[in-house]
C-alpha positions in Angstrom: -54.5 -36.6 -108.5 -51.9 -36.0 -111.3 -48.6 -37.8 -111.0 -45.7 -35.7 -109.8 -42.8 -35.5 -112.3 -39.9 -34.2 -110.3 -36.4 -34.5 -111.9 -34.5 -37.7 -111.2 -32.0 -35.8 -109.0 -34.8 -34.6 -106.6 -34.0 -35.5 -103.0 -36.7 -36.4 -100.5 -36.3 -36.1 -96.7 -38.5 -36.4 -93.7 -39.6 -32.9 -92.8 -38.4 -31.4 -89.6 -40.1 -33.0 -86.5 -41.3 -36.1 -88.3 -40.4 -39.6 -87.0 -40.9 -42.7 -89.1 -41.2 -46.0 -87.2 -40.9 -49.1 -89.5 -42.0 -52.7 -88.8 -42.2 -55.8 -91.0 -45.9 -55.0 -91.4 -45.7 -51.3 -92.4 -44.8 -48.0 -90.8 -46.1 -45.1 -88.7 -45.4 -41.5 -89.4 -45.4 -39.3 -86.3 -45.5 -35.5 -86.0 -47.6 -34.8 -82.9 -50.4 -34.2 -82.8 -50.6 -35.8 -86.2 -49.8 -39.4 -87.2 -50.5 -41.7 -90.1 -50.2 -45.5 -90.4 -48.9 -46.9 -93.6 -50.2 -50.4 -94.2 -49.8 -52.9 -97.0 -46.3 -51.8 -97.9 -44.0 -54.0 -99.9 -40.6 -54.9 -98.4 -38.9 -52.5 -100.8 -41.1 -49.6 -99.7 -40.3 -50.3 -96.1 -36.6 -50.3 -97.0 -37.1 -46.9 -98.7 -38.5 -45.5 -95.5 -35.6 -46.8 -93.6 -33.3 -45.1 -96.1 -35.2 -41.8 -95.4 -34.6 -42.3 -91.7 -30.9 -42.1 -92.4 -31.1 -38.8 -94.4 -32.2 -37.3 -97.8 -32.3 -39.6 -100.8 -33.4 -39.7 -104.4 -36.0 -42.1 -105.7 -33.2 -43.9 -107.6 -31.1 -44.4 -104.5 -34.2 -45.7 -102.6 -35.2 -47.9 -105.5 -31.8 -49.6 -105.8 -32.6 -51.8 -102.8 -36.3 -51.9 -103.3 -36.4 -54.8 -105.7 -38.7 -53.1 -108.2 -41.3 -52.0 -105.6 -43.0 -48.7 -106.3 -40.9 -46.1 -104.5 -41.8 -43.1 -106.7 -45.5 -43.6 -105.9 -44.8 -43.8 -102.2 -42.8 -40.6 -102.2 -45.6 -38.8 -104.1 -48.0 -40.0 -101.5 -45.9 -38.8 -98.6 -45.0 -35.5 -100.2 -48.7 -34.8 -100.9 -49.4 -35.7 -97.3 -46.9 -33.1 -96.0 -44.5 -35.6 -94.5 -41.5 -34.8 -96.7 -39.3 -31.9 -97.6 -38.7 -32.0 -101.4 -35.5 -30.6 -102.8 -35.5 -30.2 -106.6 -32.1 -30.5 -108.2 -30.7 -30.1 -111.7 -27.1 -30.4 -113.0 -25.9 -31.6 -109.6 -27.0 -28.5 -107.7 -30.0 -27.8 -105.4 -32.6 -25.4 -106.9 -35.3 -25.1 -104.3 -36.9 -27.0 -101.4 -40.5 -27.3 -100.4 -40.5 -27.3 -96.6 -44.0 -28.2 -95.2 -45.1 -27.3 -91.7 -48.8 -28.0 -92.2 -51.2 -30.1 -94.1 -50.7 -29.5 -97.9 -53.5 -28.3 -100.1 -54.6 -30.7 -102.8 -52.5 -30.4 -105.9 -54.2 -28.2 -108.6 -55.9 -30.3 -111.3 -56.2 -27.5 -113.9 -53.2 -26.1 -115.8 -51.6 -23.0 -114.4 -52.6 -19.9 -116.3 -49.9 -17.7 -117.9 -51.5 -14.7 -116.2 -50.8 -16.3 -112.7 -48.9 -13.9 -110.5 -47.3 -13.8 -107.0 -49.8 -13.3 -104.1 -49.8 -9.9 -102.5 -49.1 -11.8 -99.2 -46.0 -13.6 -100.4 -42.8 -12.6 -98.6 -39.3 -13.2 -99.9 -36.4 -12.7 -97.4 -32.9 -13.9 -96.6 -31.8 -15.8 -93.6 -28.5 -17.4 -92.7 -29.1 -20.2 -95.3 -30.2 -18.0 -98.2 -33.6 -17.0 -99.7 -36.9 -18.1 -98.3 -40.3 -17.5 -99.8 -43.1 -17.5 -97.2 -46.8 -16.8 -97.1 -48.8 -16.2 -93.9 -51.6 -18.5 -95.1 -49.5 -21.1 -96.8 -48.8 -24.6 -95.5 -45.1 -24.6 -96.3 -42.1 -22.4 -96.9 -40.1 -22.6 -100.1 -36.3 -22.2 -99.8 -34.6 -21.0 -103.0 -31.1 -22.3 -103.3 -30.4 -21.1 -106.9 -30.8 -17.4 -107.5 -31.7 -18.0 -111.1 -35.1 -18.9 -109.8 -35.8 -15.4 -108.5 -36.5 -14.3 -112.0 -39.4 -16.8 -112.2 -41.2 -15.9 -109.0 -44.0 -14.0 -110.7 -45.3 -17.0 -112.5 -45.0 -18.7 -115.9 -45.0 -15.4 -117.8 -42.1 -14.0 -115.8 -38.6 -13.3 -117.2 -36.7 -16.2 -118.6 -33.9 -18.0 -116.7 -31.2 -20.3 -117.8 -32.9 -23.5 -116.7 -34.5 -26.5 -118.4 -38.1 -26.0 -119.5 -39.2 -28.9 -117.3 -37.6 -27.4 -114.2 -39.2 -24.0 -114.8 -42.6 -25.6 -115.3 -42.3 -27.7 -112.2 -41.2 -24.6 -110.2 -44.3 -22.7 -111.3 -46.6 -25.6 -110.5 -45.0 -25.9 -107.0 -45.4 -22.2 -106.4 -49.1 -22.6 -107.3 -49.5 -25.7 -105.1 -47.8 -24.1 -102.2 -50.1 -21.0 -102.4 -47.6 -18.4 -103.6 -49.0 -18.0 -107.0 -52.7 -16.9 -107.6 -54.3 -17.6 -111.0 -56.4 -14.4 -110.8 -54.3 -11.4 -109.9 -57.3 -9.4 -108.9 -59.0 -12.1 -106.7 -57.3 -11.0 -103.5 -58.6 -7.4 -104.0 -62.3 -8.5 -104.6 -62.8 -10.2 -101.3 -63.2 -8.1 -98.2 -61.6 -10.8 -96.0 -58.3 -10.5 -98.0 -58.5 -6.9 -99.0 -58.9 -5.8 -95.4 -55.6 -7.4 -94.2 -52.3 -5.7 -95.0 -49.3 -7.9 -95.5 -47.5 -6.7 -92.4 -50.6 -7.2 -90.2 -51.4 -10.7 -91.4 -47.7 -11.8 -91.4 -47.3 -10.4 -87.8 -50.5 -12.1 -86.7 -49.4 -15.5 -88.0 -45.8 -15.2 -86.9 -46.6 -14.3 -83.3 -49.2 -16.9 -82.6 -49.4 -20.7 -82.3 -50.8 -22.6 -85.3 -49.7 -24.9 -88.1 -46.3 -23.2 -88.4 -45.6 -23.4 -84.7 -46.9 -26.3 -82.6 -44.2 -26.6 -80.0 -42.3 -24.3 -77.7 -38.9 -25.1 -79.0 -38.4 -21.8 -80.7 -41.5 -19.9 -79.5 -42.2 -17.9 -76.4 -40.0 -17.4 -73.3 -37.1 -19.6 -74.5 -34.4 -17.3 -73.2 -32.6 -18.1 -76.4 -29.9 -15.4 -75.8 -28.9 -16.7 -72.4 -25.2 -17.8 -72.5 -24.7 -15.9 -75.8 -25.4 -12.3 -74.8 -25.8 -10.5 -71.5 -29.3 -9.5 -70.6 -29.9 -5.8 -71.3 -29.9 -4.0 -67.9 -33.2 -3.3 -66.2 -32.2 0.3 -65.8 -31.6 2.7 -68.7 -28.4 4.8 -68.4 -29.2 8.3 -67.1 -29.5 11.3 -69.4 -27.0 14.1 -68.5 -28.3 17.2 -66.9 -29.9 18.1 -63.6 -32.8 15.9 -62.7 -36.2 17.5 -61.8 -37.3 16.2 -58.4 -40.9 15.1 -58.2 -43.2 15.0 -55.2 -44.4 11.6 -54.0 -48.1 11.2 -53.7 -49.8 9.9 -50.5 -51.0 6.5 -51.6 -52.6 5.8 -48.3 -54.8 8.8 -48.8 -55.5 7.7 -52.4 -56.7 4.3 -51.1 -59.3 6.1 -49.0 -60.3 9.0 -51.2 -60.2 7.6 -54.8 -63.4 6.7 -56.5 -64.1 3.0 -56.8 -62.8 0.8 -59.6 -66.3 0.5 -61.0 -66.6 4.2 -61.0 -63.4 4.8 -62.9 -64.1 2.0 -65.3 -67.6 3.4 -66.1 -66.4 7.1 -66.2 -63.3 6.5 -68.3 -63.5 8.4 -71.6 -61.0 9.6 -74.2 -60.5 13.4 -73.8 -59.7 15.5 -76.8 -60.2 19.0 -75.6 -58.2 20.5 -72.8 -58.1 23.6 -70.6 -54.8 25.5 -71.4 -55.8 28.3 -69.0 -55.6 25.8 -66.1 -53.1 23.2 -67.3 -52.0 20.1 -65.5 -49.5 20.8 -62.7 -46.1 19.2 -62.1 -47.5 17.7 -58.9 -50.4 16.0 -60.9 -47.9 14.7 -63.5 -45.7 13.4 -60.7 -48.6 11.6 -59.1 -49.7 10.1 -62.4 -46.2 8.8 -63.2 -45.7 7.5 -59.6 -49.0 5.7 -59.5 -48.7 4.1 -62.9 -45.1 3.6 -63.9 -42.7 3.8 -60.9 -40.4 0.8 -60.2 -41.7 -0.6 -57.0 -38.9 -3.2 -56.5 -36.1 -5.0 -58.3 -34.9 -8.5 -57.7 -32.4 -11.0 -59.2 -33.5 -14.1 -60.9 -31.7 -17.3 -62.0 -28.4 -16.6 -63.8 -28.1 -13.0 -62.7 -31.2 -11.8 -64.6 -32.9 -8.6 -63.4 -36.7 -8.6 -62.9 -38.8 -5.7 -61.8 -42.2 -4.8 -60.3 -44.3 -1.8 -61.4 -48.0 -1.1 -61.0 -48.9 -2.5 -64.4 -48.2 -6.1 -65.5 -45.4 -7.0 -67.9 -44.5 -10.2 -69.8 -41.8 -12.0 -67.8 -41.5 -9.1 -65.4 -38.8 -7.7 -67.6 -40.5 -4.2 -67.9 -39.1 -2.9 -71.1 -41.2 0.2 -71.3 -39.8 3.7 -70.7 -41.9 6.9 -70.4 -40.9 10.2 -72.0 -43.2 13.1 -71.2 -43.1 15.7 -73.9 -44.2 18.9 -72.1 -45.8 21.9 -73.8 -47.9 23.4 -71.0 -47.4 22.1 -67.4 -47.6 24.4 -64.5 -44.3 24.4 -62.7 -42.3 22.5 -65.4 -40.3 24.0 -68.3 -41.4 22.8 -71.7 -39.3 20.1 -73.4 -38.9 16.4 -73.5 -38.0 14.4 -70.4 -37.3 10.8 -69.4 -39.1 9.5 -66.4 -36.6 7.7 -64.2 -38.9 5.2 -62.6 -36.2 4.1 -60.1 -35.6 7.5 -58.5 -39.0 9.1 -59.4 -37.4 12.1 -61.1 -37.6 13.6 -64.6 -34.3 13.9 -66.6 -34.1 16.4 -69.4 -33.7 14.9 -72.8 -34.3 17.6 -75.5 -35.3 21.2 -75.5 -38.7 22.5 -76.5 -37.3 24.1 -79.6 -35.8 20.9 -80.9 -37.2 20.0 -84.4 -37.8 16.4 -83.3 -39.7 17.5 -80.2 -41.8 19.8 -82.3 -42.5 17.0 -84.7 -43.7 14.7 -81.8 -46.1 17.4 -80.7 -47.3 18.0 -84.3 -48.0 14.3 -84.7 -51.0 14.7 -82.4 -52.9 16.9 -84.9 -54.8 13.9 -86.1 -56.0 13.1 -82.6 -56.9 16.6 -81.3 -59.5 18.9 -82.9 -58.4 21.9 -85.0 -54.8 21.0 -84.9 -54.5 21.6 -81.1 -51.3 20.5 -79.4 -51.3 18.6 -76.1 -50.3 19.9 -72.7 -48.3 16.7 -72.3 -47.6 13.9 -74.7 -46.4 10.8 -72.9 -44.4 8.7 -75.4 -44.0 5.0 -74.5 -40.7 3.6 -75.7 -39.6 0.0 -75.6 -36.0 -1.1 -74.8 -36.7 -4.1 -77.0 -33.7 -6.1 -76.0 -35.2 -6.6 -72.5 -38.0 -8.6 -74.1 -36.2 -10.0 -77.1 -33.5 -11.6 -74.9 -36.1 -13.8 -73.4 -38.8 -14.3 -76.1 -38.7 -15.8 -79.6 -41.2 -14.9 -82.3 -43.7 -13.2 -79.8 -41.3 -10.5 -78.5 -42.9 -7.6 -80.3 -46.4 -8.9 -79.8 -45.6 -9.0 -76.0 -44.4 -5.4 -76.1 -47.6 -4.3 -77.7 -49.6 -6.1 -75.0 -47.6 -4.4 -72.4 -48.4 -1.0 -74.0 -52.1 -1.9 -73.9 -52.1 -2.6 -70.2 -50.0 0.5 -69.4 -52.4 2.6 -71.4 -55.4 1.2 -69.5 -53.5 1.8 -66.2 -52.9 5.4 -67.1 -56.5 5.8 -68.3 -58.0 4.6 -65.0 -55.6 6.6 -62.9 -56.2 9.8 -64.9 -59.9 9.3 -64.4 -59.5 8.8 -60.7 -57.5 12.1 -60.6 -60.0 14.1 -62.6 -57.6 14.6 -65.5 -58.1 13.8 -69.2 -56.3 11.4 -71.5 -56.4 10.1 -75.0 -54.4 7.2 -76.3 -53.0 7.4 -79.9 -53.1 4.5 -82.3 -49.8 5.6 -83.8 -46.6 7.4 -83.0 -43.7 9.1 -84.9 -40.9 6.6 -84.2 -38.4 8.5 -86.3 -39.0 11.8 -84.4 -38.7 9.9 -81.1 -35.4 8.3 -82.0 -34.0 11.7 -83.1 -35.2 13.5 -80.0 -34.1 10.8 -77.5 -30.8 10.1 -79.3 -31.3 6.4 -79.4 -30.8 3.6 -81.9 -34.3 2.4 -83.0 -33.2 -1.2 -82.9 -32.4 -0.8 -79.2 -35.2 1.6 -78.2 -38.2 2.6 -80.2 -41.5 4.3 -79.6 -44.4 1.9 -79.4 -47.3 4.0 -78.0 -48.3 7.5 -76.9 -51.0 9.2 -74.8 -52.1 12.8 -74.6 -52.5 14.0 -71.0 -53.9 17.2 -69.5 -56.6 19.0 -67.6 -59.9 18.5 -69.4 -61.8 21.5 -70.8 -65.0 22.4 -68.8 -68.0 20.6 -70.1 
């Protein structure tokens, strides 16, 4: 393995989550579930580890009390093992920091090609501390402290920056080692396994699951991070103005007796793409479908004044962030337009008229689902009041919303089948048209799914 030639001002620090226990005989590095014993250490090397326990330090600072023992080699070993964060400095200022969260790849043994370029999966973004370069398949993040380095992100052949040649070369080598630079710009397009993933899909997958990046629940899952900082968004959405449309309540006792069995609806469920506009779905059928699948059955307080709900389908944390918006084109007994289903009172509240451009766009978006550009009798848009989930969950909030969409879709599918109606879930929705029609801020409420509902055409 080639020696690492970081500038003298480079600071080393134990990476987040690592504990170093030193004894007179050696040391143990702990980062559950991983650990490593360091044996055969000289006294000066043990002293260097004790210095690291107190905070970041340079090799020179650690060597001062090491009595000539090899501190640089020990730091190289620990950095290559992923135990250290490495902050490269020049001229008294921080340039960048390699921040490992997993087991590092072996350092490349061949010189970096001048044609090397940034991976298509690399992500550069800002947070409260500055720029961060990330990659969903990397073992580390790279924090960029000096903006001059941004011009060098595309490899050795990138635009020049006012930095020493040695620093620029080390930066490029670390980008390669960390997995952000690829030697062959076309390699990621030649393999199906990498070509088939888009950057948003792969990044979302890695960021919303446990793995090397996330091994504890400290900032992952139902942490209720916002508690004490922000009030929980209310369980009930504010009513839209306008006179509500009363809906009949179905006889669930009769449904229990008369409905087909669960096995029957599971086996008979299909996606319906052709509908009978001569005999469209009725308001009573739409009311029954909404009541059986999405009504709020009960509400209840939780610790700290939180509001939890119960509906016929499951929801992460019982927060129930989903709202249903029937976009009506052809329903017997109900005027066309967009409505909001008030699941607490079992009524429809008018949202937008049928001649609204945004409503027309929502209906038009189904043309890829229905044959010959047909429009649905009803398009049920599923929207998420994201704050209900994001107040409780970290990293997995949007993934939780999409899981909730899936179970609601299946609930609707099975109920539709039991009622003799037809349904077809869409794999996309026009979130801009929804926000315009509903008059909402997309960061507070956004469309996350949609289903076409109606009376099926005769077979």
